[in-house]
C-alpha positions, 0 to 999 in steps of 0.5 A: 502490569496486566493493564499495561500489557492490555494497552500494548496489545490493543495498540498492536491490534490498532496498528494491525501488526497482527495482520502483516499482509498490508506490510508486505503489499507496501514493501514489495514496490519499495524493494522494486524501487530500491533494487532498480535505483541501486542497480541491484545493490541498494545501500544497506542503511537506505534499505534498513531505513525504508524497510523500517519506514514501511512497517511504521508508516503502514501501522500509522496509516492503519491507526489514522484510518481507524481514527477517521472511520471511528463513526463508520466502523461500528456499522461495518461488520468487518470493522466493528471489532477494531479497537476504536470501534469496540471502545477499547482504545480512545480516539485521543490514544489513537492520535498519540499512537499515530504521532509516535509512529510518525515521529519514529519514522521521521527520525529514521528519515533524518538519516537520509539526504536532504532531498529525501527528508523534504519528500518525506513531508509530502509522503506524510501529508498524503498518508495522513489525509488519505483516510478522509478522502472517502468522504469527498471522492469516489477515488480514495483508492487512487489517493491511497496509491499516491500516498503509499506508493510515494516510497518509490520516488523517495527510494530513488532520491535516497539512493541516487539523490534524484528521481529519474524518469524510470522512477516516475514510471514505476511510481505510476505503476505502483499507484495504479496497482494500489488502485486495483488491489484496494478496489478488490478490497472495497468490493468486500465492503460495498454494501456497508459503504453504500449504506453509510455513505462512504465512497469507493472505486468499487461503487464508482466502477459498479458492474464494470469493475472487472473490465476496468480493473483488468484494463488497469492491470494491463496498463500496470504490466505495460509500465513494468515492461517499460521499466525493464526496457529502460533499465535493460533488465535481463530475461528473469525480470520478464519471467517474473512479470509473466508469473505476475500476469498469471496472478492477475488473471487468477485475481480476475477469476476470483472477482468474476462473480462478485463473491465477497470472500473471493474478492478478499482472496483476490486482494490478498493474492496481490502479495504474490504479485508483488513478490513475483515482480521482486523475484524477477528483479533479484534474478535479473540483477544477479 
């Protein structure tokens, strides 16, 4: 029994259930999409499936990421105590955990319409292949956005059986948002990444990372404003965007001196950015 408890505990850590910040950051844009697609009243079953799917696929993403980085993580201070890197979970075990999580998520997707089921294969491919992109491109953060933002078009497909233009605009906003916050995250590991040869937008942008991320944040806000106009949302939505703008300015202040603990705080602060936008949506649809 003690052995079983230890294995389950290690799998829990492997899936990063002990660090739910990633779940929240992925959940907010999914909720944005569901509320817009459902005109403020998303279907209960769809809501359950997508919230559960976010939890499961974020966990699966963490597992496959650690599997892909099993040769890198032991050399990165922040990652060397993770279960695979520390030798507490074998790579084979990790693949089994990944498969179980993905199959459970797919079982939930089967409750949706055929359009959503078809899109789920694209989403699963993007999520499974993302961790390997840092070997080949300096834009793995953009690929991450494409992968985990794919819940947005899937949410529209599940709720309305189509993906309107507003759905693709929201998807682009979410993709760019992930690029921004994951760049802030990558700024924490930039020294280790340079040493072991891992690529990232933090390395690509270099000394201009502040200007580029600030410019992207302006584009994101512009896209979210466009979504509001297209859906004819009332003033509370824009009040939420105003709060989100203030949070974006605060994040720029945090990363200004390239101080690693502050860069990590900037990443974490994006949880509040996502919440601010969702709170505005909730109020606008009341």
